[in-house]
C-alpha positions as CSV (number, residue, x, y, z in Angstrom):
1,M,29.2,-3.9,5.7
2,H,26.4,-2.6,7.9
3,K,24.0,-5.2,6.4
4,T,26.4,-8.0,7.5
5,R,26.6,-6.5,10.9
6,N,22.8,-6.2,11.2
7,L,22.4,-9.8,10.0
8,I,24.8,-11.1,12.7
9,L,23.0,-9.1,15.4
10,T,19.7,-10.4,14.3
11,V,20.9,-14.0,14.2
12,I,22.3,-13.6,17.7
13,S,19.0,-12.2,19.0
14,V,17.0,-15.0,17.4
15,I,19.2,-17.6,18.9
16,L,19.0,-16.1,22.4
17,F,15.1,-15.9,22.1
18,A,15.1,-19.6,20.9
19,L,17.1,-20.6,23.9
20,F,14.6,-18.8,26.1
21,L,11.7,-20.6,24.5
22,N,13.5,-23.9,25.0
23,K,13.9,-23.2,28.8
24,A,10.5,-21.6,29.2
25,P,8.6,-24.8,30.1
26,E,11.1,-25.2,33.0
27,I,11.0,-21.6,34.3
28,L,7.4,-20.6,33.5
29,N,4.1,-22.0,34.8
30,G,1.2,-23.1,32.6
31,Y,-0.5,-19.7,32.8
32,W,2.5,-17.8,31.5
33,L,3.2,-20.4,28.8
34,R,-0.4,-19.9,27.5
35,I,0.2,-16.1,27.5
36,F,3.4,-16.5,25.5
37,N,1.5,-18.7,23.0
38,L,-1.2,-16.1,22.7
39,I,1.4,-13.4,22.1
40,A,2.8,-15.3,19.1
41,I,-0.8,-16.0,17.7
42,N,-1.9,-12.4,18.2
43,A,1.4,-11.2,16.5
44,I,0.5,-13.4,13.5
45,L,-3.1,-12.0,13.3
46,A,-1.8,-8.4,13.9
47,L,0.8,-8.7,11.0
48,S,-1.8,-10.1,8.7
49,L,-4.3,-7.3,9.5
50,N,-1.6,-4.7,9.4
51,L,-0.7,-5.8,5.9
52,I,-4.3,-5.2,4.8
53,Y,-5.1,-2.0,6.8
54,G,-1.9,-0.3,7.9
55,I,0.4,-1.1,5.0
56,T,-2.0,-1.2,2.0
57,G,-4.6,1.1,3.4
58,M,-7.8,-1.1,3.1
59,F,-10.1,-0.7,6.1
60,S,-11.2,-4.3,6.8
61,L,-13.3,-5.5,9.7
62,G,-13.7,-9.1,8.5
63,H,-10.7,-10.7,10.1
64,A,-12.7,-12.7,12.6
65,G,-14.5,-14.5,9.7
66,F,-11.3,-15.7,8.2
67,M,-10.0,-16.8,11.6
68,A,-13.1,-18.8,11.9
69,I,-12.5,-20.5,8.6
70,G,-8.9,-21.4,9.5
71,A,-9.9,-22.7,13.0
72,Y,-12.7,-24.9,11.7
73,V,-10.7,-26.3,8.7
74,S,-7.7,-27.2,10.9
75,A,-9.9,-28.8,13.6
76,L,-11.9,-30.8,11.2
77,L,-8.7,-32.1,9.6
78,I,-7.0,-33.3,12.9
79,L,-10.0,-34.6,15.0
80,P,-9.9,-38.4,15.2
81,P,-12.8,-40.2,13.3
82,A,-14.2,-41.8,16.5
83,Q,-14.3,-38.3,18.2
84,K,-16.1,-36.9,15.2
85,A,-18.7,-39.7,15.2
86,A,-19.4,-39.1,18.9
87,M,-19.4,-35.3,18.8
88,W,-22.0,-34.8,16.0
89,I,-25.3,-35.2,18.0
90,L,-27.8,-33.1,16.2
91,E,-27.0,-34.5,12.7
92,P,-24.3,-36.9,11.6
93,I,-21.2,-35.5,10.0
94,Y,-20.8,-35.8,6.3
95,P,-19.3,-39.2,5.5
96,F,-16.4,-37.7,3.4
97,M,-15.3,-35.7,6.5
98,L,-15.5,-38.5,9.0
99,N,-12.3,-40.3,8.1
100,L,-10.5,-37.3,6.9
101,N,-7.3,-36.9,9.0
102,T,-4.0,-35.0,8.4
103,P,-0.9,-34.1,10.4
104,F,-1.1,-30.8,12.3
105,I,1.3,-28.9,10.0
106,I,-0.6,-29.9,7.0
107,S,-3.9,-28.8,8.6
108,L,-2.3,-25.4,9.3
109,I,-1.3,-24.9,5.7
110,I,-4.7,-26.0,4.3
111,A,-6.4,-23.7,6.9
112,G,-4.4,-20.7,5.7
113,I,-5.0,-21.6,2.0
114,A,-8.7,-22.0,2.7
115,A,-9.0,-18.6,4.4
116,A,-6.9,-17.0,1.5
117,F,-9.2,-18.6,-1.1
118,F,-12.3,-17.2,0.5
119,G,-10.5,-13.9,1.0
120,M,-9.8,-13.7,-2.7
121,L,-13.4,-14.5,-3.5
122,V,-14.4,-11.7,-1.3
123,A,-11.7,-9.3,-2.4
124,I,-12.6,-9.4,-6.1
125,P,-16.1,-7.8,-5.8
126,V,-15.7,-6.0,-2.5
127,L,-12.4,-4.2,-3.1
128,R,-13.9,-2.0,-5.7
129,L,-15.4,-0.2,-2.7
130,G,-13.3,1.9,-0.5
131,G,-13.1,3.5,3.0
132,D,-16.0,2.9,5.3
133,Y,-17.9,1.0,2.6
134,L,-15.1,-1.6,2.5
135,G,-15.1,-1.9,6.3
136,I,-18.9,-2.5,6.3
137,A,-18.8,-5.0,3.5
138,T,-16.0,-7.1,5.2
139,L,-17.8,-6.8,8.5
140,G,-20.9,-8.3,6.8
141,F,-18.9,-11.1,5.3
142,A,-17.5,-12.0,8.8
143,E,-21.0,-12.2,10.2
144,I,-22.2,-14.3,7.2
145,I,-19.4,-16.8,7.8
146,R,-20.4,-17.0,11.5
147,I,-24.0,-17.6,10.6
148,I,-23.1,-20.3,8.0
149,I,-20.9,-22.1,10.5
150,T,-23.8,-22.0,13.0
151,N,-26.2,-23.5,10.4
152,M,-24.0,-26.0,8.6
153,T,-24.5,-28.6,11.4
154,R,-23.4,-31.6,9.4
155,L,-20.1,-30.0,8.6
156,T,-19.3,-27.8,11.7
157,N,-21.6,-29.2,14.4
158,G,-23.4,-25.9,14.5
159,S,-23.8,-23.9,17.6
160,L,-22.4,-26.8,19.7
161,G,-19.0,-26.1,18.3
162,L,-16.0,-28.5,18.4
163,K,-14.5,-29.8,21.7
164,G,-11.6,-31.9,22.6
165,I,-9.4,-30.6,19.7
166,P,-5.9,-32.0,20.1
167,A,-3.7,-29.4,21.9
168,Y,-0.9,-29.3,19.2
169,T,-0.2,-25.6,19.6
170,D,2.9,-25.2,21.8
171,L,5.7,-22.6,22.1
172,Y,7.6,-24.2,19.3
173,M,4.7,-24.3,16.9
174,S,3.2,-20.9,17.7
175,W,6.5,-19.0,17.6
176,G,7.8,-21.1,14.7
177,C,4.8,-20.2,12.6
178,F,5.3,-16.5,13.8
179,A,8.9,-16.6,12.7
180,V,8.0,-17.8,9.2
181,I,5.2,-15.2,8.8
182,L,7.5,-12.5,10.1
183,L,10.4,-13.5,7.9
184,C,8.2,-13.6,4.7
185,T,6.5,-10.3,5.7
186,V,9.8,-8.4,6.3
187,C,11.3,-9.8,3.1
188,M,8.3,-8.7,1.1
189,L,8.0,-5.2,2.7
190,N,11.8,-4.6,2.2
191,S,11.4,-5.4,-1.5
192,N,10.0,-3.0,-4.1
193,F,6.7,-4.7,-3.9
194,G,6.5,-3.4,-0.3
195,N,7.0,0.1,-1.7
196,I,4.2,-0.5,-4.0
197,L,1.8,-1.5,-1.2
198,R,2.7,1.6,0.7
199,A,2.3,3.7,-2.4
200,V,-1.2,2.3,-2.9
201,R,-2.1,3.3,0.7
202,D,-0.7,6.8,0.3
203,D,-2.0,7.9,-3.1
204,E,-3.8,5.5,-5.4
205,V,-4.0,8.0,-8.3
206,A,-0.2,8.7,-8.2
207,A,0.5,4.9,-8.0
208,K,-1.7,4.3,-11.0
209,M,0.3,6.8,-13.0
210,M,3.4,5.1,-12.0
211,G,2.2,1.9,-13.7
212,V,0.8,0.1,-10.7
213,N,-2.3,-2.1,-11.2
214,I,-4.1,-1.0,-8.1
215,F,-6.8,-3.6,-8.0
216,K,-4.4,-6.5,-8.5
217,V,-2.1,-5.3,-5.8
218,K,-5.1,-4.8,-3.3
219,V,-6.4,-8.4,-4.1
220,I,-2.9,-9.8,-3.5
221,A,-2.5,-7.9,-0.2
222,F,-6.0,-8.9,1.0
223,T,-5.5,-12.5,0.1
224,L,-2.1,-12.7,1.9
225,G,-3.7,-11.1,5.0
226,C,-6.5,-13.6,5.0
227,F,-3.9,-16.4,4.9
228,G,-2.4,-15.1,8.1
229,A,-5.9,-14.8,9.7
230,G,-6.6,-18.4,8.8
231,L,-3.3,-19.6,10.2
232,G,-3.8,-17.6,13.4
233,G,-7.3,-18.9,13.8
234,A,-6.1,-22.5,13.4
235,L,-3.3,-22.0,16.0
236,M,-5.7,-20.4,18.5
237,G,-8.3,-23.2,18.1
238,N,-5.6,-25.8,18.8
239,L,-4.4,-23.8,21.8
240,I,-7.9,-23.4,23.4
241,T,-8.9,-26.9,22.2
242,T,-12.6,-25.7,21.9
243,I,-14.2,-23.6,19.3
244,D,-17.7,-22.4,18.6
245,P,-19.2,-19.6,16.4
246,K,-19.5,-17.2,19.3
247,M,-15.7,-17.0,19.5
248,F,-15.5,-15.3,16.1
249,M,-17.6,-12.3,16.6
250,I,-16.6,-8.7,15.7
251,T,-14.9,-8.3,19.1
252,Q,-12.1,-10.6,17.8
253,T,-11.4,-8.2,15.0
254,Y,-11.5,-5.3,17.4
255,N,-8.9,-6.9,19.6
256,I,-6.5,-7.3,16.6
257,L,-7.3,-3.8,15.4
258,M,-6.5,-2.5,18.9
259,I,-3.0,-4.2,18.8
260,I,-2.0,-2.6,15.4
261,V,-3.4,0.8,16.4
262,V,-1.4,0.8,19.7
263,G,1.7,-0.5,18.0
264,G,1.5,1.7,14.9
265,L,-0.4,1.3,11.6
266,G,2.0,0.2,9.0
267,S,4.8,-0.9,11.3
268,V,5.8,-4.6,11.6
269,T,7.7,-3.8,14.8
270,G,4.6,-2.0,16.1
271,S,2.5,-5.1,15.6
272,I,4.9,-7.2,17.6
273,I,5.2,-4.6,20.4
274,G,1.5,-4.2,20.4
275,S,0.9,-8.0,20.6
276,F,3.1,-8.2,23.7
277,L,1.5,-5.1,25.5
278,I,-2.1,-5.9,24.7
279,T,-2.0,-9.6,25.4
280,I,-0.2,-9.2,28.7
281,M,-2.3,-6.1,29.8
282,L,-5.6,-7.9,29.0
283,E,-4.5,-10.7,31.3
284,W,-3.0,-8.5,34.0
285,L,-6.0,-6.3,34.2
286,R,-8.2,-9.3,35.3
287,F,-7.5,-8.4,38.9
288,V,-9.9,-5.4,38.7
289,E,-12.8,-7.9,38.2
290,N,-12.0,-9.6,41.5
291,P,-12.6,-8.1,45.0
292,I,-9.8,-5.8,46.0
293,T,-8.9,-5.1,49.7
294,I,-7.0,-2.0,50.6
295,G,-6.4,-1.8,54.3
296,S,-10.0,-1.9,55.8
297,F,-11.6,-0.8,52.6
298,E,-12.9,-3.4,50.2
299,I,-13.7,-2.8,46.5
300,P,-16.1,-5.4,45.0
301,G,-15.2,-7.0,41.7
302,I,-17.1,-5.8,38.7
303,P,-17.3,-8.1,35.7
304,G,-16.1,-6.5,32.5
305,M,-14.3,-3.7,34.3
306,R,-10.9,-4.6,32.8
307,M,-12.3,-3.9,29.3
308,V,-13.5,-0.5,30.5
309,I,-10.1,0.4,32.0
310,F,-8.3,-1.0,29.0
311,S,-10.6,1.1,26.6
312,L,-9.7,4.2,28.6
313,L,-6.0,3.5,28.3
314,L,-6.5,3.0,24.5
315,I,-8.3,6.4,24.3
316,V,-5.4,8.0,26.1
317,V,-2.9,6.5,23.6
318,I,-5.0,7.6,20.7
319,I,-5.3,11.2,22.1
320,F,-1.6,11.7,22.9
321,R,0.0,9.5,20.3
322,R,-2.4,8.9,17.5
323,E,0.2,7.2,15.2
324,G,0.8,4.5,17.9
325,I,4.0,3.6,19.6
326,M,6.1,3.1,16.5
327,G,4.0,5.0,13.9
328,T,5.2,3.7,10.5
329,R,8.8,3.3,11.8
330,E,10.6,-0.1,12.1
331,F,13.3,-1.2,14.5
332,S,16.8,-1.2,13.0
333,W,20.2,-1.9,14.5
334,D,21.3,1.2,12.5
335,I,20.0,3.4,15.2
336,F,23.0,2.3,17.4
337,F,25.5,3.1,14.5
338,P,26.2,6.0,12.3
339,K,24.5,6.1,8.9
340,S,26.5,5.1,5.8
341,K,26.5,7.2,2.6
342,A,24.9,5.9,-0.5
343,K,27.1,4.8,-3.4
344,K,27.1,6.4,-6.8
345,S,25.7,4.5,-9.7
346,K,25.5,4.6,-13.5
347,P,22.9,6.9,-15.1
348,V,19.5,5.5,-16.3
349,Q,19.2,5.0,-20.0
350,N,16.4,6.8,-21.9
351,Y,15.0,6.8,-25.4
352,D,13.4,9.0,-28.1
353,H,9.6,8.9,-28.8
354,V,6.7,10.5,-30.7
355,L,3.0,11.2,-29.7
356,E,0.1,11.7,-32.1
357,V,-3.4,12.9,-31.0
358,E,-6.0,12.5,-33.7
359,H,-9.6,13.9,-33.6
360,V,-9.9,13.3,-29.8
361,K,-13.1,14.2,-28.2
362,L,-13.9,13.8,-24.5
363,K,-17.5,14.1,-23.1
364,F,-18.9,13.8,-19.6
365,G,-22.6,13.3,-20.2
366,G,-23.8,16.4,-22.1
367,L,-20.6,18.3,-21.3
368,T,-17.9,18.4,-23.9
369,A,-14.4,18.8,-22.2
370,I,-12.4,18.4,-25.4
371,E,-13.6,18.9,-29.0
372,D,-11.7,17.5,-31.9
373,L,-8.2,17.8,-30.5
374,N,-5.4,17.2,-33.1
375,F,-1.6,17.6,-32.7
376,N,1.7,15.7,-33.2
377,I,4.8,15.9,-31.0
378,D,8.2,15.1,-32.4
379,A,11.0,13.4,-30.4
380,G,13.1,15.7,-28.2
381,Q,10.8,18.7,-28.2
382,I,9.4,20.6,-25.2
383,I,5.8,21.4,-26.1
384,G,3.5,23.7,-24.2
385,L,-0.2,23.2,-23.7
386,I,-1.8,26.5,-22.6
387,G,-5.1,28.2,-22.3
388,P,-7.3,30.0,-19.8
389,N,-8.9,28.2,-16.7
390,G,-11.4,25.6,-17.9
391,A,-9.8,25.4,-21.3
392,G,-9.5,21.6,-21.1
393,K,-5.8,21.3,-20.6
394,T,-5.9,18.9,-17.6
395,S,-8.6,16.9,-19.3
396,A,-6.3,16.5,-22.3
397,F,-3.5,15.3,-20.0
398,N,-5.9,12.8,-18.4
399,V,-6.9,11.4,-21.7
400,I,-3.3,11.0,-22.9
401,S,-2.1,9.5,-19.7
402,G,-5.0,7.0,-19.6
403,F,-6.9,8.5,-16.7
404,Y,-9.9,9.1,-19.0
405,K,-10.9,7.1,-22.0
406,P,-11.5,9.3,-25.0
407,T,-15.1,9.4,-26.3
408,E,-13.8,9.6,-29.9
409,G,-10.5,9.7,-31.7
410,R,-7.1,8.0,-31.4
411,I,-4.0,8.6,-29.4
412,K,-0.9,6.9,-30.8
413,F,2.4,6.6,-28.9
414,L,5.4,5.2,-30.8
415,G,3.1,4.1,-33.5
416,K,0.8,2.1,-31.2
417,Q,-2.7,3.0,-30.1
418,I,-2.9,3.9,-26.4
419,G,-6.3,5.7,-26.2
420,G,-8.5,3.8,-23.8
421,L,-5.6,2.0,-22.0
422,S,-5.4,2.2,-18.2
423,P,-2.9,4.5,-16.6
424,D,-0.6,1.6,-15.6
425,Q,-0.6,0.3,-19.2
426,V,0.2,3.8,-20.6
427,C,3.0,4.0,-18.1
428,K,4.4,0.7,-19.2
429,A,4.4,1.9,-22.8
430,G,6.9,4.7,-21.8
431,M,4.8,7.7,-20.7
432,S,4.9,9.3,-17.2
433,R,3.4,12.4,-15.6
434,T,3.4,14.7,-12.6
435,F,0.5,16.5,-11.0
436,Q,-0.6,20.1,-10.5
437,N,-1.1,19.4,-6.8
438,I,1.9,17.4,-5.7
439,R,1.0,13.7,-5.2
440,L,3.9,12.1,-3.3
441,F,3.7,9.0,-1.0
442,G,4.1,11.1,2.1
443,T,5.0,8.3,4.6
444,E,7.7,6.9,2.4
445,T,11.2,8.2,2.0
446,A,12.4,10.1,-1.1
447,L,14.3,7.0,-2.2
448,Q,11.3,4.7,-1.8
449,N,9.1,7.1,-3.7
450,V,11.5,6.9,-6.7
451,T,11.8,3.1,-6.5
452,V,8.0,2.9,-6.7
453,G,8.5,4.3,-10.2
454,S,10.7,1.4,-11.0
455,W,8.0,-1.1,-10.4
456,V,6.6,-0.8,-13.9
457,R,10.0,-2.2,-15.2
458,Q,10.4,-4.9,-12.6
459,K,10.8,-8.4,-14.1
460,N,10.6,-10.7,-11.1
461,S,7.1,-11.6,-9.6
462,W,6.0,-10.1,-6.3
463,W,5.6,-13.6,-4.6
464,M,9.4,-14.2,-5.0
465,S,10.0,-11.3,-2.4
466,L,8.4,-13.7,0.2
467,L,11.4,-16.0,0.0
468,P,14.3,-13.8,-1.4
469,F,16.9,-16.3,0.1
470,I,15.6,-18.8,-2.5
471,F,14.8,-16.4,-5.4
472,T,18.0,-14.4,-5.2
473,D,17.2,-12.5,-8.4
474,V,14.7,-10.5,-6.4
475,L,17.5,-9.1,-4.1
476,R,19.6,-8.4,-7.1
477,E,16.9,-6.5,-9.0
478,D,15.8,-4.6,-5.9
479,S,19.4,-3.5,-5.3
480,E,19.7,-2.3,-8.9
481,M,16.5,-0.3,-8.6
482,K,17.6,1.3,-5.4
483,T,21.0,2.2,-7.1
484,Q,19.2,3.7,-10.1
485,A,16.8,5.6,-7.8
486,M,19.7,7.0,-5.8
487,N,21.4,8.0,-9.1
488,L,18.2,9.9,-10.1
489,L,18.1,11.7,-6.7
490,E,21.7,12.7,-7.2
491,Q,21.1,14.0,-10.8
492,L,18.2,16.0,-9.6
493,G,20.0,17.4,-6.5
494,L,18.0,15.5,-4.0
495,S,20.5,13.0,-2.6
496,E,20.6,14.7,0.7
497,Y,16.9,13.9,1.2
498,A,17.2,10.3,0.2
499,N,16.2,8.9,3.6
500,E,13.8,11.8,4.6
501,K,10.0,11.3,4.5
502,A,8.6,12.9,1.3
503,S,6.1,14.9,3.4
504,A,8.9,16.6,5.3
505,L,10.7,17.9,2.2
506,P,10.7,21.6,1.2
507,Y,8.2,22.5,-1.5
508,G,10.7,22.9,-4.3
509,A,12.3,19.6,-3.3
510,Q,8.9,17.9,-3.4
511,R,8.4,19.2,-6.9
512,R,11.7,17.8,-8.1
513,L,11.0,14.5,-6.2
514,E,7.8,14.0,-8.1
515,I,9.6,14.4,-11.4
516,A,12.4,12.0,-10.1
517,R,9.7,9.5,-9.3
518,A,8.2,9.9,-12.8
519,L,11.7,9.4,-14.3
520,G,12.0,6.2,-12.2
521,T,9.6,4.6,-14.7
522,R,12.3,5.2,-17.3
523,P,9.8,7.1,-19.6
524,K,10.2,8.2,-23.2
525,F,7.7,10.9,-22.8
526,L,7.1,13.2,-19.7
527,L,3.9,15.1,-18.9
528,L,4.4,18.0,-16.6
529,D,1.3,19.5,-15.0
530,E,2.0,23.1,-13.8
531,P,5.4,22.5,-12.4
532,A,5.8,26.3,-11.6
533,A,2.7,26.4,-9.4
534,G,3.4,28.1,-6.1
535,M,7.0,29.2,-7.1
536,N,8.4,32.7,-6.8
537,P,10.2,34.4,-9.8
538,N,13.6,33.1,-8.8
539,E,12.4,29.5,-8.5
540,S,10.5,29.8,-11.8
541,H,13.8,30.9,-13.5
542,E,15.6,27.9,-12.0
543,L,12.7,25.7,-13.2
544,M,13.2,26.8,-16.8
545,E,16.8,25.6,-16.8
546,F,15.8,22.5,-14.9
547,I,13.2,21.5,-17.6
548,K,15.7,22.1,-20.4
549,R,18.2,20.0,-18.5
550,L,15.7,17.2,-18.2
551,R,15.1,17.1,-21.9
552,D,18.8,17.1,-22.7
553,E,20.2,14.8,-20.0
554,F,17.4,12.3,-20.1
555,K,16.7,12.6,-23.8
556,L,13.0,13.2,-23.1
557,T,10.1,14.7,-25.1
558,I,8.1,16.9,-22.7
559,L,4.5,18.1,-22.9
560,L,4.0,20.9,-20.4
561,I,0.9,22.6,-18.9
562,E,1.7,25.9,-17.3
563,H,0.0,29.2,-16.4
564,D,3.3,31.1,-16.0
565,M,3.7,32.5,-19.5
566,K,7.3,33.5,-18.8
567,V,8.1,29.8,-18.2
568,V,6.2,28.7,-21.3
569,M,7.7,31.2,-23.7
570,N,11.3,30.6,-22.6
571,V,11.4,26.7,-22.5
572,C,8.9,25.5,-25.1
573,D,9.9,24.9,-28.7
574,Y,6.2,24.8,-29.8
575,I,2.9,25.7,-28.2
576,H,-0.7,24.5,-28.5
577,V,-3.6,26.6,-27.2
578,L,-6.9,25.3,-25.9
579,D,-10.0,27.4,-25.2
580,Q,-13.2,25.8,-23.9
581,G,-12.0,22.4,-25.1
582,V,-11.3,23.6,-28.6
583,H,-7.8,23.7,-30.1
584,I,-7.7,27.3,-31.3
585,A,-3.9,27.9,-32.1
586,Q,-0.5,26.4,-32.5
587,G,2.9,27.7,-33.3
588,T,6.3,28.9,-32.0
589,P,6.3,31.1,-28.8
590,S,6.7,34.2,-31.0
591,E,3.8,33.2,-33.2
592,I,1.6,32.5,-30.1
593,R,2.5,35.7,-28.5
594,A,1.2,37.6,-31.5
595,N,-1.9,35.4,-32.2
596,K,-5.2,37.5,-31.8
597,K,-7.3,34.3,-31.0
598,V,-5.0,33.6,-28.1
599,I,-5.0,37.1,-26.8
600,E,-8.8,37.2,-27.0
601,A,-9.1,33.8,-25.2
602,Y,-7.0,35.2,-22.3
603,L,-8.3,38.8,-22.1
604,G,-11.6,38.7,-23.9
605,A,-12.8,40.0,-27.2
606,G,-11.6,43.5,-28.1
607,A,-8.4,43.4,-26.1
608,S,-5.5,45.1,-28.0
609,S,-2.5,43.0,-28.9
610,E,-0.2,45.5,-27.4
611,N,-1.9,45.6,-23.9
612,S,-2.4,41.8,-23.9
613,Q,1.3,41.2,-24.7
614,E,2.4,43.4,-21.9
615,A,-0.1,41.9,-19.5
616,K,0.3,38.3,-20.3
617,F,3.3,37.5,-22.4
């Protein structure tokens, strides 16, 4: 019901704004019409950079380069042949470009595709970097593009630039393109693919373990962002009607970055608000560069002063509201209406499975982390993997889950070899895990965290989420995933936190949410890495019952690392013990409790069985 209400209110708002744009040429002068065009173009550019940086978490400073590609491609496609022949003074234009002419709409699409293509070429090698290195690499690419444009005289007219470009960009064109980009962006971000993008931003390691191909997702997001940059650059070139290489220096990227920082990194609404504020303020502050008279006192105009003042205002915003105006929040009509409760759904189906670890060895250079590890796990068991600090337990987990590739040996899951597969491939095979240090996607809600786990089972392609009104199966599948995720939250006692940010949940709830997210992948095998870490005795007792319930209700097989021996001895059917990477013992809890090798591994050689049992088990 509330979705229908929100849709009606949105449609009404769009119609009212369209009526305003229709009347704008009659009620606004040319100066304000130009500003409104710039707002729409800047909003497109902000959305595209926010997709790369704010939503997916890739620090890119190369937007100006992709804007240049879009601006030049569009201009070259719409300039009349006679104008091209007259404009190229230093060297004649290439013959194949002279008579090339397309409609403006076609030129915009080709401009976006060209920028996206070069964006993909850059992304494949560059996105293997991260953080500041990625920013420097993309900045270098933008500068390379500008230099190439300056020197490819026969194609771009070099430093002279292109003049007299037809002024096709008007309110209908700029805001129409913005509406299409906004619609596709919102549809994509509201789909489960949008959850995946934010998950990659929040924690790449956890996203990998949920079956996400990190590199592929980053390339897609970067390429889509470059398409928006090319489109925005083309619209700007046709609005100004003159372009040259100096227009696309790093300051262009800074201006767009300023918009998304003020509006809110990761917020579509923030990008739009920031576009309005920054564009209007940059124009309004021009008065400080002209002489100002106050009574008998005259202040001379200082060129560049508006940028100084604007920079100071930006610093104030960053100091007092670092997350920007919207932060990661989005506007919703729901803020004016009470929230509705989530509906109950059917439980998720689970399956039995078996794991075999055969002669597995893991080395890091000259250091052996695991030496000849062998064990089998039957379906439906809860198996403990214990040992003193540095025994190799986490290394074993990382090898089994695909985070490390075994140096030697085989790992078979359901009869298939998985040793050496990537974490996302292992997850797709039916294995999921949690972490000793909780790794949740903190800026996403509990419900969104669990739906990220569903990504590995999603059947529809990500690009369908751009046009869900055409590919309606995407909407149906996303709805099913949300229903299943909500059901998992209810089963694990987390339904009250469904719409709360994961970072704001109590510690115990965060532990259970991480398990719920792992269950969202619909695993056959679950790896629990020290689930009792940080818990008091009462919480540990509840955890024992919780782990048993997981096994029984979800029909899981569980491999457990835990230092709390009370938890291990009370929940595990069978236990394997490691010491310095060597598998030293295995058996039932009672057998392990009395094993001398285990006692010596924990307390040192010569420790008595009686004392060690009292101290440790």
